[in-house]
VMD Tcl script that builds the backbone (N, CA, C; Angstrom):
set m [mol new atoms 384]
animate dup $m
set s [atomselect $m all]
$s set {name element resname resid chain x y z} {
  {N N MET 1 A 19.256 63.985 -105.304}
  {CA C MET 1 A 18.970 62.626 -104.922}
  {C C MET 1 A 17.851 62.091 -105.803}
  {N N SER 2 A 17.977 60.888 -106.229}
  {CA C SER 2 A 16.957 60.237 -107.051}
  {C C SER 2 A 15.712 59.953 -106.223}
  {N N THR 3 A 14.526 60.123 -106.840}
  {CA C THR 3 A 13.290 59.844 -106.120}
  {C C THR 3 A 13.114 58.358 -105.867}
  {N N SER 4 A 13.892 57.524 -106.514}
  {CA C SER 4 A 13.790 56.093 -106.277}
  {C C SER 4 A 14.673 55.641 -105.112}
  {N N ALA 5 A 15.491 56.537 -104.560}
  {CA C ALA 5 A 16.343 56.195 -103.438}
  {C C ALA 5 A 15.482 55.918 -102.213}
  {N N LYS 6 A 15.845 54.891 -101.463}
  {CA C LYS 6 A 15.084 54.484 -100.287}
  {C C LYS 6 A 15.687 55.148 -99.059}
  {N N ILE 7 A 14.857 55.888 -98.328}
  {CA C ILE 7 A 15.288 56.534 -97.093}
  {C C ILE 7 A 14.594 55.827 -95.948}
  {N N LYS 8 A 15.344 55.314 -94.994}
  {CA C LYS 8 A 14.773 54.610 -93.854}
  {C C LYS 8 A 14.603 55.597 -92.706}
  {N N ILE 9 A 13.359 55.724 -92.254}
  {CA C ILE 9 A 13.034 56.631 -91.157}
  {C C ILE 9 A 13.007 55.799 -89.880}
  {N N PRO 10 A 13.564 56.296 -88.759}
  {CA C PRO 10 A 13.494 55.558 -87.498}
  {C C PRO 10 A 12.038 55.261 -87.117}
  {N N ALA 11 A 11.823 54.145 -86.410}
  {CA C ALA 11 A 10.459 53.692 -86.079}
  {C C ALA 11 A 9.649 54.760 -85.364}
  {N N SER 12 A 10.252 55.474 -84.417}
  {CA C SER 12 A 9.504 56.500 -83.683}
  {C C SER 12 A 9.102 57.646 -84.606}
  {N N ALA 13 A 9.975 58.017 -85.514}
  {CA C ALA 13 A 9.659 59.076 -86.471}
  {C C ALA 13 A 8.596 58.599 -87.459}
  {N N GLN 14 A 8.635 57.310 -87.810}
  {CA C GLN 14 A 7.627 56.743 -88.712}
  {C C GLN 14 A 6.251 56.805 -88.065}
  {N N GLU 15 A 6.180 56.493 -86.801}
  {CA C GLU 15 A 4.920 56.564 -86.068}
  {C C GLU 15 A 4.411 58.006 -86.014}
  {N N THR 16 A 5.310 58.949 -85.798}
  {CA C THR 16 A 4.943 60.368 -85.788}
  {C C THR 16 A 4.410 60.790 -87.147}
  {N N LEU 17 A 5.080 60.372 -88.214}
  {CA C LEU 17 A 4.630 60.680 -89.570}
  {C C LEU 17 A 3.240 60.107 -89.818}
  {N N ASN 18 A 3.038 58.844 -89.491}
  {CA C ASN 18 A 1.740 58.213 -89.716}
  {C C ASN 18 A 0.635 58.905 -88.936}
  {N N ASP 19 A 0.900 59.238 -87.669}
  {CA C ASP 19 A -0.093 59.935 -86.857}
  {C C ASP 19 A -0.428 61.303 -87.440}
  {N N LEU 20 A 0.575 62.001 -87.934}
  {CA C LEU 20 A 0.352 63.321 -88.529}
  {C C LEU 20 A -0.456 63.206 -89.818}
  {N N ILE 21 A -0.165 62.226 -90.630}
  {CA C ILE 21 A -0.923 62.015 -91.870}
  {C C ILE 21 A -2.390 61.744 -91.543}
  {N N ILE 22 A -2.637 60.875 -90.583}
  {CA C ILE 22 A -4.014 60.550 -90.205}
  {C C ILE 22 A -4.723 61.772 -89.647}
  {N N ASP 23 A -4.057 62.529 -88.808}
  {CA C ASP 23 A -4.648 63.754 -88.256}
  {C C ASP 23 A -4.950 64.767 -89.361}
  {N N SER 24 A -4.068 64.860 -90.342}
  {CA C SER 24 A -4.261 65.780 -91.471}
  {C C SER 24 A -5.477 65.383 -92.304}
  {N N ILE 25 A -5.687 64.104 -92.460}
  {CA C ILE 25 A -6.863 63.614 -93.186}
  {C C ILE 25 A -8.127 63.906 -92.389}
  {N N GLN 26 A -8.065 63.669 -91.086}
  {CA C GLN 26 A -9.223 63.933 -90.234}
  {C C GLN 26 A -9.571 65.417 -90.183}
  {N N ASP 27 A -8.574 66.295 -90.323}
  {CA C ASP 27 A -8.824 67.751 -90.380}
  {C C ASP 27 A -9.846 68.091 -91.455}
  {N N ILE 28 A -9.804 67.364 -92.565}
  {CA C ILE 28 A -10.640 67.652 -93.738}
  {C C ILE 28 A -11.807 66.660 -93.802}
  {N N LYS 29 A -12.052 65.983 -92.683}
  {CA C LYS 29 A -13.190 65.050 -92.565}
  {C C LYS 29 A -13.107 63.861 -93.511}
  {N N GLY 30 A -11.885 63.362 -93.733}
  {CA C GLY 30 A -11.722 62.147 -94.505}
  {C C GLY 30 A -12.440 60.997 -93.818}
  {N N LYS 31 A -12.909 60.053 -94.595}
  {CA C LYS 31 A -13.724 58.957 -94.061}
  {C C LYS 31 A -13.059 57.613 -94.288}
  {N N ASN 32 A -13.500 56.660 -93.447}
  {CA C ASN 32 A -13.069 55.259 -93.565}
  {C C ASN 32 A -11.552 55.142 -93.670}
  {N N ILE 33 A -10.879 55.757 -92.710}
  {CA C ILE 33 A -9.416 55.756 -92.680}
  {C C ILE 33 A -8.932 54.422 -92.113}
  {N N VAL 34 A -7.993 53.830 -92.812}
  {CA C VAL 34 A -7.394 52.582 -92.352}
  {C C VAL 34 A -5.885 52.643 -92.594}
  {N N LYS 35 A -5.149 52.104 -91.627}
  {CA C LYS 35 A -3.687 51.988 -91.787}
  {C C LYS 35 A -3.373 50.505 -91.920}
  {N N LEU 36 A -2.663 50.156 -92.969}
  {CA C LEU 36 A -2.231 48.780 -93.195}
  {C C LEU 36 A -0.751 48.682 -92.864}
  {N N ASP 37 A -0.423 47.813 -91.928}
  {CA C ASP 37 A 0.961 47.551 -91.558}
  {C C ASP 37 A 1.438 46.383 -92.420}
  {N N LEU 38 A 2.340 46.682 -93.333}
  {CA C LEU 38 A 2.826 45.695 -94.301}
  {C C LEU 38 A 4.218 45.172 -93.965}
  {N N ARG 39 A 4.751 45.574 -92.819}
  {CA C ARG 39 A 6.154 45.273 -92.511}
  {C C ARG 39 A 6.462 43.783 -92.478}
  {N N HIS 40 A 5.509 42.952 -92.133}
  {CA C HIS 40 A 5.764 41.507 -92.031}
  {C C HIS 40 A 5.566 40.774 -93.361}
  {N N LEU 41 A 5.170 41.501 -94.390}
  {CA C LEU 41 A 4.926 40.873 -95.688}
  {C C LEU 41 A 6.166 40.996 -96.585}
  {N N THR 42 A 6.503 39.919 -97.262}
  {CA C THR 42 A 7.630 39.995 -98.189}
  {C C THR 42 A 7.183 40.697 -99.463}
  {N N ASP 43 A 8.062 41.439 -100.043}
  {CA C ASP 43 A 7.828 42.157 -101.295}
  {C C ASP 43 A 6.779 43.260 -101.211}
  {N N ALA 44 A 6.459 43.726 -100.018}
  {CA C ALA 44 A 5.535 44.858 -99.888}
  {C C ALA 44 A 6.247 46.115 -100.385}
  {N N PRO 45 A 5.530 46.999 -101.078}
  {CA C PRO 45 A 6.179 48.188 -101.629}
  {C C PRO 45 A 6.496 49.264 -100.591}
  {N N ALA 46 A 5.953 49.122 -99.391}
  {CA C ALA 46 A 6.178 50.094 -98.317}
  {C C ALA 46 A 5.926 49.391 -96.989}
  {N N ASP 47 A 6.265 50.059 -95.898}
  {CA C ASP 47 A 5.966 49.506 -94.572}
  {C C ASP 47 A 4.505 49.710 -94.201}
  {N N TYR 48 A 3.944 50.855 -94.644}
  {CA C TYR 48 A 2.558 51.190 -94.294}
  {C C TYR 48 A 1.827 51.755 -95.505}
  {N N PHE 49 A 0.544 51.450 -95.590}
  {CA C PHE 49 A -0.394 52.156 -96.458}
  {C C PHE 49 A -1.394 52.843 -95.538}
  {N N ILE 50 A -1.686 54.080 -95.820}
  {CA C ILE 50 A -2.792 54.771 -95.165}
  {C C ILE 50 A -3.799 55.051 -96.263}
  {N N ILE 51 A -5.011 54.550 -96.065}
  {CA C ILE 51 A -6.051 54.623 -97.086}
  {C C ILE 51 A -7.259 55.350 -96.507}
  {N N CYS 52 A -7.845 56.243 -97.309}
  {CA C CYS 52 A -9.039 56.958 -96.870}
  {C C CYS 52 A -9.840 57.358 -98.098}
  {N N GLU 53 A -10.971 57.991 -97.854}
  {CA C GLU 53 A -11.805 58.443 -98.965}
  {C C GLU 53 A -12.471 59.762 -98.630}
  {N N GLY 54 A -12.876 60.445 -99.691}
  {CA C GLY 54 A -13.612 61.690 -99.579}
  {C C GLY 54 A -14.870 61.628 -100.412}
  {N N ASP 55 A -15.817 62.502 -100.111}
  {CA C ASP 55 A -17.114 62.511 -100.786}
  {C C ASP 55 A -17.117 63.276 -102.104}
  {N N SER 56 A -16.055 64.007 -102.384}
  {CA C SER 56 A -15.992 64.776 -103.629}
  {C C SER 56 A -14.538 64.899 -104.068}
  {N N ASN 57 A -14.345 65.237 -105.336}
  {CA C ASN 57 A -12.991 65.455 -105.846}
  {C C ASN 57 A -12.331 66.618 -105.118}
  {N N THR 58 A -13.131 67.614 -104.783}
  {CA C THR 58 A -12.610 68.779 -104.058}
  {C C THR 58 A -12.091 68.367 -102.691}
  {N N GLN 59 A -12.829 67.520 -101.987}
  {CA C GLN 59 A -12.396 67.058 -100.671}
  {C C GLN 59 A -11.143 66.189 -100.784}
  {N N VAL 60 A -11.086 65.327 -101.784}
  {CA C VAL 60 A -9.911 64.478 -101.997}
  {C C VAL 60 A -8.672 65.349 -102.205}
  {N N LYS 61 A -8.801 66.349 -103.061}
  {CA C LYS 61 A -7.674 67.253 -103.321}
  {C C LYS 61 A -7.288 68.026 -102.058}
  {N N ALA 62 A -8.283 68.485 -101.297}
  {CA C ALA 62 A -8.011 69.233 -100.062}
  {C C ALA 62 A -7.285 68.371 -99.036}
  {N N MET 63 A -7.664 67.098 -98.945}
  {CA C MET 63 A -6.971 66.201 -98.014}
  {C C MET 63 A -5.515 66.037 -98.413}
  {N N SER 64 A -5.251 65.827 -99.698}
  {CA C SER 64 A -3.866 65.642 -100.131}
  {C C SER 64 A -3.047 66.909 -99.893}
  {N N GLU 65 A -3.641 68.045 -100.158}
  {CA C GLU 65 A -2.939 69.315 -99.929}
  {C C GLU 65 A -2.661 69.530 -98.444}
  {N N ASN 66 A -3.613 69.150 -97.581}
  {CA C ASN 66 A -3.409 69.311 -96.143}
  {C C ASN 66 A -2.330 68.368 -95.624}
  {N N VAL 67 A -2.338 67.126 -96.101}
  {CA C VAL 67 A -1.278 66.184 -95.715}
  {C C VAL 67 A 0.075 66.747 -96.146}
  {N N HIS 68 A 0.175 67.176 -97.397}
  {CA C HIS 68 A 1.437 67.706 -97.910}
  {C C HIS 68 A 1.914 68.907 -97.090}
  {N N ARG 69 A 1.017 69.849 -96.844}
  {CA C ARG 69 A 1.382 71.073 -96.119}
  {C C ARG 69 A 1.817 70.774 -94.690}
  {N N ARG 70 A 1.032 69.988 -93.973}
  {CA C ARG 70 A 1.348 69.732 -92.570}
  {C C ARG 70 A 2.625 68.902 -92.408}
  {N N VAL 71 A 2.815 67.894 -93.241}
  {CA C VAL 71 A 4.032 67.079 -93.135}
  {C C VAL 71 A 5.256 67.930 -93.467}
  {N N LYS 72 A 5.124 68.781 -94.470}
  {CA C LYS 72 A 6.248 69.667 -94.826}
  {C C LYS 72 A 6.530 70.667 -93.706}
  {N N ASP 73 A 5.484 71.299 -93.179}
  {CA C ASP 73 A 5.660 72.322 -92.143}
  {C C ASP 73 A 6.115 71.744 -90.808}
  {N N GLU 74 A 5.555 70.602 -90.424}
  {CA C GLU 74 A 5.808 70.075 -89.084}
  {C C GLU 74 A 6.967 69.083 -89.019}
  {N N LEU 75 A 7.200 68.340 -90.094}
  {CA C LEU 75 A 8.260 67.332 -90.083}
  {C C LEU 75 A 9.351 67.595 -91.112}
  {N N HIS 76 A 9.158 68.633 -91.923}
  {CA C HIS 76 A 10.141 69.018 -92.945}
  {C C HIS 76 A 10.407 67.894 -93.947}
  {N N LEU 77 A 9.326 67.185 -94.309}
  {CA C LEU 77 A 9.416 66.111 -95.299}
  {C C LEU 77 A 8.512 66.425 -96.479}
  {N N ASN 78 A 8.986 66.108 -97.649}
  {CA C ASN 78 A 8.180 66.195 -98.862}
  {C C ASN 78 A 7.975 64.781 -99.392}
  {N N PRO 79 A 6.854 64.532 -100.051}
  {CA C PRO 79 A 6.684 63.194 -100.638}
  {C C PRO 79 A 7.689 62.991 -101.767}
  {N N ALA 80 A 8.115 61.759 -101.935}
  {CA C ALA 80 A 9.024 61.434 -103.038}
  {C C ALA 80 A 8.300 61.579 -104.360}
  {N N HIS 81 A 7.002 61.302 -104.342}
  {CA C HIS 81 A 6.225 61.346 -105.578}
  {C C HIS 81 A 4.744 61.467 -105.226}
  {N N VAL 82 A 4.008 62.191 -106.067}
  {CA C VAL 82 A 2.554 62.319 -105.917}
  {C C VAL 82 A 1.918 62.058 -107.278}
  {N N GLU 83 A 0.876 61.249 -107.293}
  {CA C GLU 83 A 0.150 60.919 -108.525}
  {C C GLU 83 A -1.332 61.216 -108.337}
  {N N GLY 84 A -2.005 61.585 -109.397}
  {CA C GLY 84 A -3.457 61.656 -109.421}
  {C C GLY 84 A -4.100 62.973 -109.057}
  {N N GLN 85 A -3.328 64.029 -108.908}
  {CA C GLN 85 A -3.911 65.301 -108.491}
  {C C GLN 85 A -4.784 65.934 -109.564}
  {N N GLY 86 A -4.581 65.594 -110.822}
  {CA C GLY 86 A -5.335 66.197 -111.910}
  {C C GLY 86 A -6.822 65.954 -111.814}
  {N N HIS 87 A -7.219 64.692 -111.630}
  {CA C HIS 87 A -8.643 64.355 -111.575}
  {C C HIS 87 A -9.140 64.154 -110.154}
  {N N SER 88 A -8.233 63.977 -109.219}
  {CA C SER 88 A -8.549 63.811 -107.799}
  {C C SER 88 A -9.548 62.681 -107.549}
  {N N ARG 89 A -9.369 61.568 -108.235}
  {CA C ARG 89 A -10.199 60.385 -107.977}
  {C C ARG 89 A -9.416 59.377 -107.130}
  {N N TRP 90 A -8.094 59.415 -107.255}
  {CA C TRP 90 A -7.203 58.605 -106.424}
  {C C TRP 90 A -5.868 59.341 -106.405}
  {N N ILE 91 A -5.546 59.909 -105.277}
  {CA C ILE 91 A -4.262 60.590 -105.125}
  {C C ILE 91 A -3.369 59.696 -104.276}
  {N N CYS 92 A -2.200 59.418 -104.789}
  {CA C CYS 92 A -1.226 58.566 -104.121}
  {C C CYS 92 A -0.006 59.416 -103.771}
  {N N MET 93 A 0.344 59.425 -102.492}
  {CA C MET 93 A 1.478 60.216 -102.000}
  {C C MET 93 A 2.506 59.261 -101.392}
  {N N ASP 94 A 3.718 59.286 -101.916}
  {CA C ASP 94 A 4.773 58.365 -101.491}
  {C C ASP 94 A 5.710 59.066 -100.505}
  {N N TYR 95 A 5.612 58.663 -99.245}
  {CA C TYR 95 A 6.531 59.146 -98.212}
  {C C TYR 95 A 7.508 58.024 -97.846}
  {N N PHE 96 A 8.047 57.359 -98.838}
  {CA C PHE 96 A 9.036 56.289 -98.721}
  {C C PHE 96 A 8.463 55.069 -98.004}
  {N N ASP 97 A 8.491 55.041 -96.675}
  {CA C ASP 97 A 8.005 53.880 -95.929}
  {C C ASP 97 A 6.493 53.899 -95.728}
  {N N THR 98 A 5.865 55.040 -95.953}
  {CA C THR 98 A 4.409 55.169 -95.863}
  {C C THR 98 A 3.885 55.704 -97.185}
  {N N VAL 99 A 2.886 55.027 -97.729}
  {CA C VAL 99 A 2.235 55.488 -98.948}
  {C C VAL 99 A 0.784 55.806 -98.597}
  {N N VAL 100 A 0.361 57.010 -98.946}
  {CA C VAL 100 A -0.982 57.490 -98.639}
  {C C VAL 100 A -1.832 57.366 -99.901}
  {N N HIS 101 A -2.999 56.730 -99.748}
  {CA C HIS 101 A -3.948 56.558 -100.845}
  {C C HIS 101 A -5.227 57.303 -100.464}
  {N N ILE 102 A -5.521 58.380 -101.168}
  {CA C ILE 102 A -6.721 59.169 -100.899}
  {C C ILE 102 A -7.659 58.980 -102.090}
  {N N PHE 103 A -8.771 58.328 -101.840}
  {CA C PHE 103 A -9.710 57.965 -102.900}
  {C C PHE 103 A -10.963 58.830 -102.886}
  {N N TYR 104 A -11.511 59.029 -104.055}
  {CA C TYR 104 A -12.885 59.491 -104.180}
  {C C TYR 104 A -13.748 58.283 -103.808}
  {N N ARG 105 A -14.798 58.527 -103.054}
  {CA C ARG 105 A -15.646 57.467 -102.494}
  {C C ARG 105 A -16.000 56.375 -103.512}
  {N N GLU 106 A -16.367 56.761 -104.728}
  {CA C GLU 106 A -16.802 55.780 -105.727}
  {C C GLU 106 A -15.646 55.037 -106.401}
  {N N THR 107 A -14.433 55.529 -106.269}
  {CA C THR 107 A -13.262 54.899 -106.890}
  {C C THR 107 A -12.648 53.825 -105.995}
  {N N ARG 108 A -12.728 54.010 -104.707}
  {CA C ARG 108 A -12.064 53.104 -103.760}
  {C C ARG 108 A -12.448 51.635 -103.933}
  {N N PRO 109 A -13.743 51.285 -104.043}
  {CA C PRO 109 A -14.082 49.856 -104.165}
  {C C PRO 109 A -13.509 49.193 -105.418}
  {N N TYR 110 A -13.323 49.944 -106.475}
  {CA C TYR 110 A -12.799 49.376 -107.715}
  {C C TYR 110 A -11.390 48.814 -107.506}
  {N N TYR 111 A -10.552 49.555 -106.779}
  {CA C TYR 111 A -9.170 49.125 -106.563}
  {C C TYR 111 A -9.038 48.198 -105.356}
  {N N ASP 112 A -9.887 48.342 -104.376}
  {CA C ASP 112 A -9.996 47.457 -103.210}
  {C C ASP 112 A -8.633 47.052 -102.646}
  {N N LEU 113 A -7.833 48.039 -102.291}
  {CA C LEU 113 A -6.493 47.775 -101.769}
  {C C LEU 113 A -6.516 46.952 -100.486}
  {N N GLU 114 A -7.565 47.121 -99.694}
  {CA C GLU 114 A -7.654 46.346 -98.446}
  {C C GLU 114 A -7.758 44.848 -98.745}
  {N N GLN 115 A -8.460 44.488 -99.783}
  {CA C GLN 115 A -8.557 43.078 -100.175}
  {C C GLN 115 A -7.238 42.595 -100.790}
  {N N LEU 116 A -6.651 43.435 -101.625}
  {CA C LEU 116 A -5.388 43.094 -102.274}
  {C C LEU 116 A -4.288 42.827 -101.248}
  {N N TRP 117 A -4.261 43.618 -100.183}
  {CA C TRP 117 A -3.272 43.485 -99.125}
  {C C TRP 117 A -3.933 42.936 -97.858}
  {N N GLY 118 A -4.808 41.956 -98.027}
  {CA C GLY 118 A -5.596 41.400 -96.930}
  {C C GLY 118 A -4.789 40.759 -95.818}
  {N N ASP 119 A -3.530 40.418 -96.061}
  {CA C ASP 119 A -2.681 39.816 -95.025}
  {C C ASP 119 A -2.017 40.866 -94.134}
  {N N ALA 120 A -2.238 42.122 -94.440}
  {CA C ALA 120 A -1.661 43.198 -93.626}
  {C C ALA 120 A -2.365 43.277 -92.276}
  {N N ARG 121 A -1.728 43.961 -91.344}
  {CA C ARG 121 A -2.360 44.244 -90.047}
  {C C ARG 121 A -3.114 45.563 -90.191}
  {N N PHE 122 A -4.401 45.538 -89.903}
  {CA C PHE 122 A -5.267 46.695 -90.121}
  {C C PHE 122 A -5.501 47.457 -88.827}
  {N N THR 123 A -5.481 48.791 -88.928}
  {CA C THR 123 A -5.936 49.669 -87.860}
  {C C THR 123 A -6.943 50.608 -88.484}
  {N N GLU 124 A -8.166 50.599 -87.969}
  {CA C GLU 124 A -9.214 51.463 -88.485}
  {C C GLU 124 A -9.369 52.669 -87.571}
  {N N TYR 125 A -9.692 53.811 -88.169}
  {CA C TYR 125 A -9.859 55.050 -87.419}
  {C C TYR 125 A -11.286 55.525 -87.586}
  {N N GLU 126 A -11.800 56.084 -86.530}
  {CA C GLU 126 A -13.189 56.515 -86.537}
  {C C GLU 126 A -13.382 57.777 -87.363}
  {N N ASN 127 A -14.534 57.846 -88.031}
  {CA C ASN 127 A -14.882 59.049 -88.793}
  {C C ASN 127 A -15.203 60.165 -87.811}
  {N N LEU 128 A -14.677 61.354 -88.061}
  {CA C LEU 128 A -14.970 62.493 -87.177}
  {C C LEU 128 A -16.089 63.334 -87.731}
}
mol reanalyze $m
mol bondsrecalc $m
mol representation Tube
mol addrep $m
């Protein structure tokens, strides 16, 4: 199957995936976690963005690895594509309808995805 093929996940399964991704990030003490609901926006590249940050490249990489491992083990899903693991300043994981953006703390403001997608519906999660 081509990685560009669009797979539609049922809404309940999408919610389960998003909750698992957020929990996986919180496992590694990810900070400033926000979920952007883009479903009502035209031309959005996904239904959801989950955005977070880490204090070091090591933490950023650990968060992405934990998300990948837990989603694969618990939901039997692999990301369609992963970018940025080499330098771990911004790792992007594409789970079709949900795209995970894991930033190094100092890189996040430069891209400012929350401002770029300011019309999205935001859900913020508390730092653990």
